[in-house]
ChimeraX commands (.cxc) that place a marker at each C-alpha (Angstrom):
marker #1 position 208.83,39.13,247.90 radius 0.5
marker #1 position 207.63,36.52,250.37 radius 0.5
marker #1 position 205.16,39.01,251.74 radius 0.5
marker #1 position 203.75,39.64,248.26 radius 0.5
marker #1 position 203.38,35.89,247.64 radius 0.5
marker #1 position 201.66,35.50,251.01 radius 0.5
marker #1 position 199.17,38.24,250.18 radius 0.5
marker #1 position 198.55,36.74,246.74 radius 0.5
marker #1 position 197.90,33.26,248.18 radius 0.5
marker #1 position 195.60,34.75,250.79 radius 0.5
marker #1 position 193.59,36.49,248.09 radius 0.5
marker #1 position 193.39,33.22,246.09 radius 0.5
marker #1 position 192.06,31.40,249.13 radius 0.5
marker #1 position 189.53,34.15,249.71 radius 0.5
marker #1 position 188.41,34.03,246.08 radius 0.5
marker #1 position 188.15,30.23,246.22 radius 0.5
marker #1 position 186.12,30.39,249.41 radius 0.5
marker #1 position 183.83,32.99,247.85 radius 0.5
marker #1 position 183.37,30.82,244.75 radius 0.5
marker #1 position 182.55,27.82,246.92 radius 0.5
marker #1 position 179.94,29.84,248.73 radius 0.5
marker #1 position 178.46,30.91,245.41 radius 0.5
marker #1 position 178.30,27.29,244.24 radius 0.5
marker #1 position 176.69,26.15,247.51 radius 0.5
marker #1 position 174.16,28.99,247.32 radius 0.5
marker #1 position 173.41,28.16,243.70 radius 0.5
marker #1 position 172.82,24.48,244.48 radius 0.5
marker #1 position 170.65,25.45,247.44 radius 0.5
marker #1 position 168.47,27.83,245.45 radius 0.5
marker #1 position 168.36,26.07,242.08 radius 0.5
marker #1 position 169.60,22.57,242.88 radius 0.5
marker #1 position 171.67,20.11,240.90 radius 0.5
marker #1 position 168.42,19.03,239.25 radius 0.5
marker #1 position 165.51,21.21,238.20 radius 0.5
marker #1 position 163.11,19.83,240.84 radius 0.5
marker #1 position 165.57,19.76,243.79 radius 0.5
marker #1 position 166.18,23.44,244.43 radius 0.5
marker #1 position 164.66,25.60,247.14 radius 0.5
marker #1 position 163.04,27.99,244.67 radius 0.5
marker #1 position 161.26,25.17,242.85 radius 0.5
marker #1 position 160.02,23.65,246.10 radius 0.5
marker #1 position 158.88,27.05,247.35 radius 0.5
marker #1 position 156.98,27.64,244.10 radius 0.5
marker #1 position 155.46,24.13,244.31 radius 0.5
marker #1 position 154.33,24.59,247.92 radius 0.5
marker #1 position 152.78,27.98,247.09 radius 0.5
marker #1 position 150.74,26.39,244.31 radius 0.5
marker #1 position 149.66,23.50,246.56 radius 0.5
marker #1 position 148.69,25.84,249.41 radius 0.5
marker #1 position 146.71,28.11,247.07 radius 0.5
marker #1 position 144.95,25.11,245.51 radius 0.5
marker #1 position 144.15,23.64,248.92 radius 0.5
marker #1 position 142.77,26.99,250.06 radius 0.5
marker #1 position 140.52,27.23,247.01 radius 0.5
marker #1 position 138.95,23.87,247.86 radius 0.5
marker #1 position 138.93,24.21,251.65 radius 0.5
marker #1 position 137.58,27.76,251.89 radius 0.5
marker #1 position 133.97,26.83,250.91 radius 0.5
marker #1 position 134.00,23.95,253.41 radius 0.5
marker #1 position 135.35,26.16,256.18 radius 0.5
marker #1 position 132.78,28.85,255.37 radius 0.5
marker #1 position 130.00,26.26,255.39 radius 0.5
marker #1 position 131.02,24.82,258.78 radius 0.5
marker #1 position 131.53,28.23,260.41 radius 0.5
marker #1 position 128.27,29.66,259.07 radius 0.5
marker #1 position 126.16,26.74,260.26 radius 0.5
marker #1 position 127.59,27.09,263.81 radius 0.5
marker #1 position 126.69,30.79,264.18 radius 0.5
marker #1 position 123.74,31.83,266.28 radius 0.5
marker #1 position 121.64,34.98,265.77 radius 0.5
marker #1 position 124.07,37.25,267.65 radius 0.5
marker #1 position 127.04,36.08,265.59 radius 0.5
marker #1 position 125.09,36.41,262.34 radius 0.5
marker #1 position 124.12,40.03,263.13 radius 0.5
marker #1 position 127.61,40.98,264.33 radius 0.5
marker #1 position 129.57,42.23,261.30 radius 0.5
marker #1 position 132.89,41.75,263.13 radius 0.5
marker #1 position 132.34,37.96,263.32 radius 0.5
marker #1 position 133.50,36.49,260.04 radius 0.5
marker #1 position 135.56,33.32,260.56 radius 0.5
marker #1 position 135.57,32.63,264.31 radius 0.5
marker #1 position 132.16,32.69,266.03 radius 0.5
marker #1 position 132.04,33.73,269.66 radius 0.5
marker #1 position 129.83,30.74,270.51 radius 0.5
marker #1 position 128.92,27.44,268.90 radius 0.5
marker #1 position 125.26,26.83,268.06 radius 0.5
marker #1 position 124.01,23.45,266.79 radius 0.5
marker #1 position 120.35,24.37,266.34 radius 0.5
marker #1 position 120.77,24.86,262.59 radius 0.5
marker #1 position 121.96,21.28,262.24 radius 0.5
marker #1 position 118.87,20.05,264.05 radius 0.5
marker #1 position 116.60,22.17,261.86 radius 0.5
marker #1 position 118.29,20.98,258.68 radius 0.5
marker #1 position 118.09,17.37,259.88 radius 0.5
marker #1 position 114.33,17.64,260.28 radius 0.5
marker #1 position 113.68,19.63,257.09 radius 0.5
marker #1 position 115.73,17.21,255.00 radius 0.5
marker #1 position 113.90,14.21,256.49 radius 0.5
marker #1 position 117.45,13.00,256.80 radius 0.5
marker #1 position 116.88,9.40,257.90 radius 0.5
marker #1 position 114.58,8.53,255.01 radius 0.5
marker #1 position 116.52,10.53,252.41 radius 0.5
marker #1 position 119.82,9.06,253.65 radius 0.5
marker #1 position 118.43,5.54,253.28 radius 0.5
marker #1 position 117.39,6.20,249.68 radius 0.5
marker #1 position 120.68,7.86,248.78 radius 0.5
marker #1 position 122.67,5.04,250.36 radius 0.5
marker #1 position 120.53,2.37,248.69 radius 0.5
marker #1 position 120.87,3.91,245.23 radius 0.5
marker #1 position 124.58,4.72,245.53 radius 0.5
marker #1 position 125.65,1.37,246.97 radius 0.5
marker #1 position 123.47,-0.71,244.65 radius 0.5
marker #1 position 124.59,1.10,241.51 radius 0.5
marker #1 position 128.25,1.03,242.59 radius 0.5
marker #1 position 128.31,-2.72,243.24 radius 0.5
marker #1 position 126.36,-3.57,240.08 radius 0.5
marker #1 position 128.55,-1.33,237.93 radius 0.5
marker #1 position 131.68,-2.93,239.36 radius 0.5
marker #1 position 130.44,-6.38,238.32 radius 0.5
marker #1 position 129.07,-5.49,234.90 radius 0.5
marker #1 position 131.71,-2.95,233.86 radius 0.5
marker #1 position 134.59,-5.17,234.96 radius 0.5
marker #1 position 133.27,-8.02,232.78 radius 0.5
marker #1 position 132.88,-5.67,229.81 radius 0.5
marker #1 position 136.31,-4.15,230.40 radius 0.5
marker #1 position 137.92,-7.59,230.59 radius 0.5
marker #1 position 136.24,-8.60,227.34 radius 0.5
marker #1 position 137.46,-5.51,225.51 radius 0.5
marker #1 position 140.98,-5.90,226.92 radius 0.5
marker #1 position 141.68,-9.65,226.67 radius 0.5
marker #1 position 139.14,-11.37,224.41 radius 0.5
marker #1 position 138.67,-11.41,220.67 radius 0.5
marker #1 position 135.12,-11.32,219.28 radius 0.5
marker #1 position 133.37,-10.01,216.15 radius 0.5
marker #1 position 132.88,-6.23,215.79 radius 0.5
marker #1 position 135.07,-5.58,218.83 radius 0.5
marker #1 position 136.41,-2.24,217.56 radius 0.5
marker #1 position 132.99,-1.10,216.39 radius 0.5
marker #1 position 131.42,-1.90,219.74 radius 0.5
marker #1 position 134.19,-0.06,221.57 radius 0.5
marker #1 position 133.60,3.01,219.40 radius 0.5
marker #1 position 129.89,2.77,220.25 radius 0.5
marker #1 position 130.87,2.57,223.93 radius 0.5
marker #1 position 132.90,5.76,223.67 radius 0.5
marker #1 position 129.99,7.41,221.86 radius 0.5
marker #1 position 127.67,6.60,224.78 radius 0.5
marker #1 position 130.25,8.18,227.09 radius 0.5
marker #1 position 130.20,11.53,225.25 radius 0.5
marker #1 position 126.45,11.44,224.56 radius 0.5
marker #1 position 124.60,13.85,226.90 radius 0.5
marker #1 position 121.96,12.09,229.03 radius 0.5
marker #1 position 119.48,14.84,228.16 radius 0.5
marker #1 position 119.15,13.34,224.67 radius 0.5
marker #1 position 117.87,10.00,225.95 radius 0.5
marker #1 position 116.07,11.00,229.14 radius 0.5
marker #1 position 112.61,11.50,227.57 radius 0.5
marker #1 position 112.42,8.05,225.87 radius 0.5
marker #1 position 113.75,6.52,229.09 radius 0.5
marker #1 position 111.07,8.19,231.20 radius 0.5
marker #1 position 108.32,7.02,228.82 radius 0.5
marker #1 position 109.69,3.46,228.78 radius 0.5
marker #1 position 109.98,3.20,232.56 radius 0.5
marker #1 position 106.53,4.71,232.96 radius 0.5
marker #1 position 105.02,2.04,230.72 radius 0.5
marker #1 position 106.52,-0.79,232.79 radius 0.5
marker #1 position 105.39,0.80,236.07 radius 0.5
marker #1 position 108.71,2.06,237.39 radius 0.5
marker #1 position 107.79,5.74,237.52 radius 0.5
marker #1 position 108.58,7.52,240.82 radius 0.5
marker #1 position 110.80,4.66,242.00 radius 0.5
marker #1 position 114.55,4.22,242.19 radius 0.5
marker #1 position 114.53,1.17,239.89 radius 0.5
marker #1 position 115.30,3.20,236.72 radius 0.5
marker #1 position 118.60,4.18,238.33 radius 0.5
marker #1 position 119.54,0.74,239.69 radius 0.5
marker #1 position 118.42,-1.78,237.05 radius 0.5
marker #1 position 120.42,-0.28,234.11 radius 0.5
marker #1 position 123.60,-0.69,236.20 radius 0.5
marker #1 position 123.17,-4.48,235.90 radius 0.5
marker #1 position 124.00,-4.13,232.20 radius 0.5
marker #1 position 126.85,-1.64,232.61 radius 0.5
marker #1 position 124.69,1.43,232.02 radius 0.5
marker #1 position 123.82,4.08,234.53 radius 0.5
marker #1 position 125.76,7.20,235.46 radius 0.5
marker #1 position 129.20,7.15,233.74 radius 0.5
marker #1 position 129.03,3.41,233.05 radius 0.5
marker #1 position 131.07,3.73,229.85 radius 0.5
marker #1 position 133.91,5.44,231.73 radius 0.5
marker #1 position 134.09,2.57,234.20 radius 0.5
marker #1 position 134.35,0.05,231.35 radius 0.5
marker #1 position 137.26,2.06,229.96 radius 0.5
marker #1 position 138.95,2.13,233.38 radius 0.5
marker #1 position 138.72,-1.65,233.74 radius 0.5
marker #1 position 139.86,-2.14,230.15 radius 0.5
marker #1 position 142.92,0.01,230.78 radius 0.5
marker #1 position 143.75,-1.93,233.95 radius 0.5
marker #1 position 143.33,-5.41,232.46 radius 0.5
marker #1 position 145.41,-4.40,229.43 radius 0.5
marker #1 position 148.44,-3.86,231.66 radius 0.5
marker #1 position 148.42,-7.38,233.14 radius 0.5
marker #1 position 150.77,-10.03,231.69 radius 0.5
marker #1 position 149.36,-12.52,229.21 radius 0.5
marker #1 position 151.21,-15.35,230.95 radius 0.5
marker #1 position 148.40,-15.45,233.50 radius 0.5
marker #1 position 145.88,-16.46,230.83 radius 0.5
marker #1 position 148.25,-18.97,229.27 radius 0.5
marker #1 position 148.78,-20.66,232.63 radius 0.5
marker #1 position 145.03,-20.73,233.26 radius 0.5
marker #1 position 144.35,-22.30,229.85 radius 0.5
marker #1 position 146.90,-25.00,230.55 radius 0.5
marker #1 position 145.00,-25.77,233.76 radius 0.5
marker #1 position 141.77,-25.99,231.74 radius 0.5
marker #1 position 140.10,-22.79,232.98 radius 0.5
marker #1 position 137.69,-21.04,230.64 radius 0.5
marker #1 position 137.34,-17.25,230.29 radius 0.5
marker #1 position 134.64,-16.86,232.97 radius 0.5
marker #1 position 136.44,-18.98,235.53 radius 0.5
marker #1 position 139.73,-17.21,234.85 radius 0.5
marker #1 position 138.06,-13.83,235.22 radius 0.5
marker #1 position 136.32,-14.55,238.54 radius 0.5
marker #1 position 139.13,-16.62,240.05 radius 0.5
marker #1 position 142.17,-14.64,238.91 radius 0.5
marker #1 position 141.50,-11.28,237.23 radius 0.5
marker #1 position 138.77,-9.88,239.47 radius 0.5
marker #1 position 140.59,-10.59,242.78 radius 0.5
marker #1 position 143.78,-8.85,241.59 radius 0.5
marker #1 position 141.90,-5.78,240.28 radius 0.5
marker #1 position 141.40,-4.34,243.76 radius 0.5
marker #1 position 142.85,-0.95,242.85 radius 0.5
marker #1 position 140.55,-0.54,239.82 radius 0.5
marker #1 position 137.56,-1.68,241.88 radius 0.5
marker #1 position 138.28,0.98,244.53 radius 0.5
marker #1 position 138.52,3.71,241.89 radius 0.5
marker #1 position 135.27,2.67,240.19 radius 0.5
marker #1 position 133.47,2.25,243.50 radius 0.5
marker #1 position 134.42,5.70,244.76 radius 0.5
marker #1 position 133.63,7.42,241.47 radius 0.5
marker #1 position 130.30,5.64,241.13 radius 0.5
marker #1 position 129.31,6.11,244.77 radius 0.5
marker #1 position 130.13,9.84,244.87 radius 0.5
marker #1 position 128.57,10.63,241.50 radius 0.5
marker #1 position 125.35,8.78,242.31 radius 0.5
marker #1 position 125.26,10.29,245.80 radius 0.5
marker #1 position 125.53,13.82,244.41 radius 0.5
marker #1 position 123.43,13.26,241.30 radius 0.5
marker #1 position 120.39,15.49,241.08 radius 0.5
marker #1 position 119.39,15.21,237.44 radius 0.5
marker #1 position 118.35,11.55,237.17 radius 0.5
marker #1 position 116.46,11.39,240.51 radius 0.5
marker #1 position 114.64,14.61,239.62 radius 0.5
marker #1 position 113.55,13.07,236.31 radius 0.5
marker #1 position 112.61,9.58,237.49 radius 0.5
marker #1 position 111.30,10.43,241.00 radius 0.5
marker #1 position 109.66,13.81,240.40 radius 0.5
marker #1 position 106.32,12.69,241.87 radius 0.5
marker #1 position 107.67,10.61,244.75 radius 0.5
marker #1 position 107.46,11.69,248.37 radius 0.5
marker #1 position 110.46,9.58,249.36 radius 0.5
marker #1 position 113.50,11.06,247.61 radius 0.5
marker #1 position 117.29,10.97,248.06 radius 0.5
marker #1 position 119.27,13.71,249.76 radius 0.5
marker #1 position 120.07,15.64,246.59 radius 0.5
marker #1 position 116.36,16.19,245.94 radius 0.5
marker #1 position 115.68,16.89,249.63 radius 0.5
marker #1 position 118.30,19.65,249.58 radius 0.5
marker #1 position 116.67,21.26,246.54 radius 0.5
marker #1 position 113.25,21.09,248.22 radius 0.5
marker #1 position 114.70,22.61,251.41 radius 0.5
marker #1 position 116.22,25.51,249.48 radius 0.5
marker #1 position 112.95,26.08,247.59 radius 0.5
marker #1 position 111.00,26.04,250.85 radius 0.5
marker #1 position 113.30,28.60,252.48 radius 0.5
marker #1 position 113.11,30.82,249.39 radius 0.5
marker #1 position 109.30,30.66,249.44 radius 0.5
marker #1 position 109.25,31.56,253.14 radius 0.5
marker #1 position 111.50,34.54,252.47 radius 0.5
marker #1 position 109.22,35.69,249.65 radius 0.5
marker #1 position 106.25,35.68,252.00 radius 0.5
marker #1 position 107.73,36.86,255.29 radius 0.5
marker #1 position 110.89,38.71,254.27 radius 0.5
marker #1 position 114.56,37.82,254.39 radius 0.5
marker #1 position 115.59,35.64,257.33 radius 0.5
marker #1 position 119.09,35.52,258.80 radius 0.5
marker #1 position 118.65,31.79,259.47 radius 0.5
marker #1 position 118.16,30.71,255.85 radius 0.5
marker #1 position 121.83,30.61,254.96 radius 0.5
marker #1 position 122.98,28.76,258.11 radius 0.5
marker #1 position 120.26,26.12,257.58 radius 0.5
marker #1 position 121.32,25.66,253.95 radius 0.5
marker #1 position 124.96,25.32,255.05 radius 0.5
marker #1 position 123.98,22.79,257.71 radius 0.5
marker #1 position 121.99,20.76,255.18 radius 0.5
marker #1 position 124.92,20.76,252.76 radius 0.5
marker #1 position 127.24,19.67,255.56 radius 0.5
marker #1 position 124.99,16.73,256.46 radius 0.5
marker #1 position 125.01,15.60,252.83 radius 0.5
marker #1 position 128.76,15.72,252.24 radius 0.5
marker #1 position 129.85,14.16,255.55 radius 0.5
marker #1 position 129.13,10.53,254.47 radius 0.5
marker #1 position 131.10,11.05,251.24 radius 0.5
marker #1 position 134.05,12.53,253.13 radius 0.5
marker #1 position 134.04,9.56,255.52 radius 0.5
marker #1 position 134.02,7.06,252.63 radius 0.5
marker #1 position 136.83,8.87,250.87 radius 0.5
marker #1 position 138.87,9.17,254.07 radius 0.5
marker #1 position 138.68,5.41,254.60 radius 0.5
marker #1 position 139.54,4.48,251.01 radius 0.5
marker #1 position 141.96,7.33,250.20 radius 0.5
marker #1 position 145.15,5.24,250.15 radius 0.5
marker #1 position 143.69,2.58,247.83 radius 0.5
marker #1 position 142.08,5.28,245.69 radius 0.5
marker #1 position 145.42,7.02,244.97 radius 0.5
marker #1 position 147.06,3.68,244.23 radius 0.5
marker #1 position 144.21,2.74,241.93 radius 0.5
marker #1 position 144.44,6.03,240.02 radius 0.5
marker #1 position 148.10,5.31,239.31 radius 0.5
marker #1 position 147.58,1.69,238.27 radius 0.5
marker #1 position 144.55,2.28,236.05 radius 0.5
marker #1 position 146.39,4.86,233.98 radius 0.5
marker #1 position 144.08,7.82,234.66 radius 0.5
marker #1 position 147.06,10.08,235.39 radius 0.5
marker #1 position 148.87,9.33,232.12 radius 0.5
marker link #1:1,2 radius 0.2
marker link #1:2,3 radius 0.2
marker link #1:3,4 radius 0.2
marker link #1:4,5 radius 0.2
marker link #1:5,6 radius 0.2
marker link #1:6,7 radius 0.2
marker link #1:7,8 radius 0.2
marker link #1:8,9 radius 0.2
marker link #1:9,10 radius 0.2
marker link #1:10,11 radius 0.2
marker link #1:11,12 radius 0.2
marker link #1:12,13 radius 0.2
marker link #1:13,14 radius 0.2
marker link #1:14,15 radius 0.2
marker link #1:15,16 radius 0.2
marker link #1:16,17 radius 0.2
marker link #1:17,18 radius 0.2
marker link #1:18,19 radius 0.2
marker link #1:19,20 radius 0.2
marker link #1:20,21 radius 0.2
marker link #1:21,22 radius 0.2
marker link #1:22,23 radius 0.2
marker link #1:23,24 radius 0.2
marker link #1:24,25 radius 0.2
marker link #1:25,26 radius 0.2
marker link #1:26,27 radius 0.2
marker link #1:27,28 radius 0.2
marker link #1:28,29 radius 0.2
marker link #1:29,30 radius 0.2
marker link #1:30,31 radius 0.2
marker link #1:31,32 radius 0.2
marker link #1:32,33 radius 0.2
marker link #1:33,34 radius 0.2
marker link #1:34,35 radius 0.2
marker link #1:35,36 radius 0.2
marker link #1:36,37 radius 0.2
marker link #1:37,38 radius 0.2
marker link #1:38,39 radius 0.2
marker link #1:39,40 radius 0.2
marker link #1:40,41 radius 0.2
marker link #1:41,42 radius 0.2
marker link #1:42,43 radius 0.2
marker link #1:43,44 radius 0.2
marker link #1:44,45 radius 0.2
marker link #1:45,46 radius 0.2
marker link #1:46,47 radius 0.2
marker link #1:47,48 radius 0.2
marker link #1:48,49 radius 0.2
marker link #1:49,50 radius 0.2
marker link #1:50,51 radius 0.2
marker link #1:51,52 radius 0.2
marker link #1:52,53 radius 0.2
marker link #1:53,54 radius 0.2
marker link #1:54,55 radius 0.2
marker link #1:55,56 radius 0.2
marker link #1:56,57 radius 0.2
marker link #1:57,58 radius 0.2
marker link #1:58,59 radius 0.2
marker link #1:59,60 radius 0.2
marker link #1:60,61 radius 0.2
marker link #1:61,62 radius 0.2
marker link #1:62,63 radius 0.2
marker link #1:63,64 radius 0.2
marker link #1:64,65 radius 0.2
marker link #1:65,66 radius 0.2
marker link #1:66,67 radius 0.2
marker link #1:67,68 radius 0.2
marker link #1:68,69 radius 0.2
marker link #1:69,70 radius 0.2
marker link #1:70,71 radius 0.2
marker link #1:71,72 radius 0.2
marker link #1:72,73 radius 0.2
marker link #1:73,74 radius 0.2
marker link #1:74,75 radius 0.2
marker link #1:75,76 radius 0.2
marker link #1:76,77 radius 0.2
marker link #1:77,78 radius 0.2
marker link #1:78,79 radius 0.2
marker link #1:79,80 radius 0.2
marker link #1:80,81 radius 0.2
marker link #1:81,82 radius 0.2
marker link #1:82,83 radius 0.2
marker link #1:83,84 radius 0.2
marker link #1:84,85 radius 0.2
marker link #1:85,86 radius 0.2
marker link #1:86,87 radius 0.2
marker link #1:87,88 radius 0.2
marker link #1:88,89 radius 0.2
marker link #1:89,90 radius 0.2
marker link #1:90,91 radius 0.2
marker link #1:91,92 radius 0.2
marker link #1:92,93 radius 0.2
marker link #1:93,94 radius 0.2
marker link #1:94,95 radius 0.2
marker link #1:95,96 radius 0.2
marker link #1:96,97 radius 0.2
marker link #1:97,98 radius 0.2
marker link #1:98,99 radius 0.2
marker link #1:99,100 radius 0.2
marker link #1:100,101 radius 0.2
marker link #1:101,102 radius 0.2
marker link #1:102,103 radius 0.2
marker link #1:103,104 radius 0.2
marker link #1:104,105 radius 0.2
marker link #1:105,106 radius 0.2
marker link #1:106,107 radius 0.2
marker link #1:107,108 radius 0.2
marker link #1:108,109 radius 0.2
marker link #1:109,110 radius 0.2
marker link #1:110,111 radius 0.2
marker link #1:111,112 radius 0.2
marker link #1:112,113 radius 0.2
marker link #1:113,114 radius 0.2
marker link #1:114,115 radius 0.2
marker link #1:115,116 radius 0.2
marker link #1:116,117 radius 0.2
marker link #1:117,118 radius 0.2
marker link #1:118,119 radius 0.2
marker link #1:119,120 radius 0.2
marker link #1:120,121 radius 0.2
marker link #1:121,122 radius 0.2
marker link #1:122,123 radius 0.2
marker link #1:123,124 radius 0.2
marker link #1:124,125 radius 0.2
marker link #1:125,126 radius 0.2
marker link #1:126,127 radius 0.2
marker link #1:127,128 radius 0.2
marker link #1:128,129 radius 0.2
marker link #1:129,130 radius 0.2
marker link #1:130,131 radius 0.2
marker link #1:131,132 radius 0.2
marker link #1:132,133 radius 0.2
marker link #1:133,134 radius 0.2
marker link #1:134,135 radius 0.2
marker link #1:135,136 radius 0.2
marker link #1:136,137 radius 0.2
marker link #1:137,138 radius 0.2
marker link #1:138,139 radius 0.2
marker link #1:139,140 radius 0.2
marker link #1:140,141 radius 0.2
marker link #1:141,142 radius 0.2
marker link #1:142,143 radius 0.2
marker link #1:143,144 radius 0.2
marker link #1:144,145 radius 0.2
marker link #1:145,146 radius 0.2
marker link #1:146,147 radius 0.2
marker link #1:147,148 radius 0.2
marker link #1:148,149 radius 0.2
marker link #1:149,150 radius 0.2
marker link #1:150,151 radius 0.2
marker link #1:151,152 radius 0.2
marker link #1:152,153 radius 0.2
marker link #1:153,154 radius 0.2
marker link #1:154,155 radius 0.2
marker link #1:155,156 radius 0.2
marker link #1:156,157 radius 0.2
marker link #1:157,158 radius 0.2
marker link #1:158,159 radius 0.2
marker link #1:159,160 radius 0.2
marker link #1:160,161 radius 0.2
marker link #1:161,162 radius 0.2
marker link #1:162,163 radius 0.2
marker link #1:163,164 radius 0.2
marker link #1:164,165 radius 0.2
marker link #1:165,166 radius 0.2
marker link #1:166,167 radius 0.2
marker link #1:167,168 radius 0.2
marker link #1:168,169 radius 0.2
marker link #1:169,170 radius 0.2
marker link #1:170,171 radius 0.2
marker link #1:171,172 radius 0.2
marker link #1:172,173 radius 0.2
marker link #1:173,174 radius 0.2
marker link #1:174,175 radius 0.2
marker link #1:175,176 radius 0.2
marker link #1:176,177 radius 0.2
marker link #1:177,178 radius 0.2
marker link #1:178,179 radius 0.2
marker link #1:179,180 radius 0.2
marker link #1:180,181 radius 0.2
marker link #1:181,182 radius 0.2
marker link #1:182,183 radius 0.2
marker link #1:183,184 radius 0.2
marker link #1:184,185 radius 0.2
marker link #1:185,186 radius 0.2
marker link #1:186,187 radius 0.2
marker link #1:187,188 radius 0.2
marker link #1:188,189 radius 0.2
marker link #1:189,190 radius 0.2
marker link #1:190,191 radius 0.2
marker link #1:191,192 radius 0.2
marker link #1:192,193 radius 0.2
marker link #1:193,194 radius 0.2
marker link #1:194,195 radius 0.2
marker link #1:195,196 radius 0.2
marker link #1:196,197 radius 0.2
marker link #1:197,198 radius 0.2
marker link #1:198,199 radius 0.2
marker link #1:199,200 radius 0.2
marker link #1:200,201 radius 0.2
marker link #1:201,202 radius 0.2
marker link #1:202,203 radius 0.2
marker link #1:203,204 radius 0.2
marker link #1:204,205 radius 0.2
marker link #1:205,206 radius 0.2
marker link #1:206,207 radius 0.2
marker link #1:207,208 radius 0.2
marker link #1:208,209 radius 0.2
marker link #1:209,210 radius 0.2
marker link #1:210,211 radius 0.2
marker link #1:211,212 radius 0.2
marker link #1:212,213 radius 0.2
marker link #1:213,214 radius 0.2
marker link #1:214,215 radius 0.2
marker link #1:215,216 radius 0.2
marker link #1:216,217 radius 0.2
marker link #1:217,218 radius 0.2
marker link #1:218,219 radius 0.2
marker link #1:219,220 radius 0.2
marker link #1:220,221 radius 0.2
marker link #1:221,222 radius 0.2
marker link #1:222,223 radius 0.2
marker link #1:223,224 radius 0.2
marker link #1:224,225 radius 0.2
marker link #1:225,226 radius 0.2
marker link #1:226,227 radius 0.2
marker link #1:227,228 radius 0.2
marker link #1:228,229 radius 0.2
marker link #1:229,230 radius 0.2
marker link #1:230,231 radius 0.2
marker link #1:231,232 radius 0.2
marker link #1:232,233 radius 0.2
marker link #1:233,234 radius 0.2
marker link #1:234,235 radius 0.2
marker link #1:235,236 radius 0.2
marker link #1:236,237 radius 0.2
marker link #1:237,238 radius 0.2
marker link #1:238,239 radius 0.2
marker link #1:239,240 radius 0.2
marker link #1:240,241 radius 0.2
marker link #1:241,242 radius 0.2
marker link #1:242,243 radius 0.2
marker link #1:243,244 radius 0.2
marker link #1:244,245 radius 0.2
marker link #1:245,246 radius 0.2
marker link #1:246,247 radius 0.2
marker link #1:247,248 radius 0.2
marker link #1:248,249 radius 0.2
marker link #1:249,250 radius 0.2
marker link #1:250,251 radius 0.2
marker link #1:251,252 radius 0.2
marker link #1:252,253 radius 0.2
marker link #1:253,254 radius 0.2
marker link #1:254,255 radius 0.2
marker link #1:255,256 radius 0.2
marker link #1:256,257 radius 0.2
marker link #1:257,258 radius 0.2
marker link #1:258,259 radius 0.2
marker link #1:259,260 radius 0.2
marker link #1:260,261 radius 0.2
marker link #1:261,262 radius 0.2
marker link #1:262,263 radius 0.2
marker link #1:263,264 radius 0.2
marker link #1:264,265 radius 0.2
marker link #1:265,266 radius 0.2
marker link #1:266,267 radius 0.2
marker link #1:267,268 radius 0.2
marker link #1:268,269 radius 0.2
marker link #1:269,270 radius 0.2
marker link #1:270,271 radius 0.2
marker link #1:271,272 radius 0.2
marker link #1:272,273 radius 0.2
marker link #1:273,274 radius 0.2
marker link #1:274,275 radius 0.2
marker link #1:275,276 radius 0.2
marker link #1:276,277 radius 0.2
marker link #1:277,278 radius 0.2
marker link #1:278,279 radius 0.2
marker link #1:279,280 radius 0.2
marker link #1:280,281 radius 0.2
marker link #1:281,282 radius 0.2
marker link #1:282,283 radius 0.2
marker link #1:283,284 radius 0.2
marker link #1:284,285 radius 0.2
marker link #1:285,286 radius 0.2
marker link #1:286,287 radius 0.2
marker link #1:287,288 radius 0.2
marker link #1:288,289 radius 0.2
marker link #1:289,290 radius 0.2
marker link #1:290,291 radius 0.2
marker link #1:291,292 radius 0.2
marker link #1:292,293 radius 0.2
marker link #1:293,294 radius 0.2
marker link #1:294,295 radius 0.2
marker link #1:295,296 radius 0.2
marker link #1:296,297 radius 0.2
marker link #1:297,298 radius 0.2
marker link #1:298,299 radius 0.2
marker link #1:299,300 radius 0.2
marker link #1:300,301 radius 0.2
marker link #1:301,302 radius 0.2
marker link #1:302,303 radius 0.2
marker link #1:303,304 radius 0.2
marker link #1:304,305 radius 0.2
marker link #1:305,306 radius 0.2
marker link #1:306,307 radius 0.2
marker link #1:307,308 radius 0.2
marker link #1:308,309 radius 0.2
marker link #1:309,310 radius 0.2
marker link #1:310,311 radius 0.2
marker link #1:311,312 radius 0.2
marker link #1:312,313 radius 0.2
marker link #1:313,314 radius 0.2
marker link #1:314,315 radius 0.2
marker link #1:315,316 radius 0.2
marker link #1:316,317 radius 0.2
marker link #1:317,318 radius 0.2
marker link #1:318,319 radius 0.2
marker link #1:319,320 radius 0.2
marker link #1:320,321 radius 0.2
marker link #1:321,322 radius 0.2
view
């Protein structure tokens, strides 16, 4: 009898140990919460890796292609890792882009518009968020309408107007409207600042009114300094979009010899295509195009790398991820 009880207890312990292992395995694979298990994390990392590869593959291809010399280009076995590094395509692209002049114009336009839009759009966003004035809702609806209105609908009257005042083939039509909150995506930046200022406590304004500060003084002394995260978001969006913009410079500066990098890249591609039409296909056309594209995106990557931490924080605080 004692032997039977001993065997029974031994089997109970074995079953309990097996059940414990099942529970541990279950918690490891699935987790006590839906987002804590190994399977969920594995699935999440697979999605992140695939997404990162989708975005990084064109950049890797661009960098590798521009570093290939003639032997590597003609060798079908060389796809991702060239046998030697050649920088001649970068030099050719630098000269064909007229990089120094084009870089100056791109930097001037992007920085000027970014700074002016920060000032003007922050004031407009503060007014929509904290002040009461006649036709406030109607004006905000009109603002949203300008955001969804395609620029192609207003480009012709704008060109004629700027031509009459002597601003044709200059960068003034892209910079001056930013003073008044217009320009590329100006309405979106007003909405971003409005969303940010709406989240701040009203006690700040009440304390400022007790101290005798008016709306302008309160905005420049209190609200603007604490809106660093929103400023970073607007600056990066505005800078990158104006840096990459091709449409407006091509419309306003079509007859100018001094153009930003986006127009220089288009002219370089057209020149290489014309050369191929006359003399046949060249193996150096693609590496030169890749080198030119690399030279254009490097400044943007540097700016984003410096401001990345503040940009992510600003995205969270301005409500763009809600």
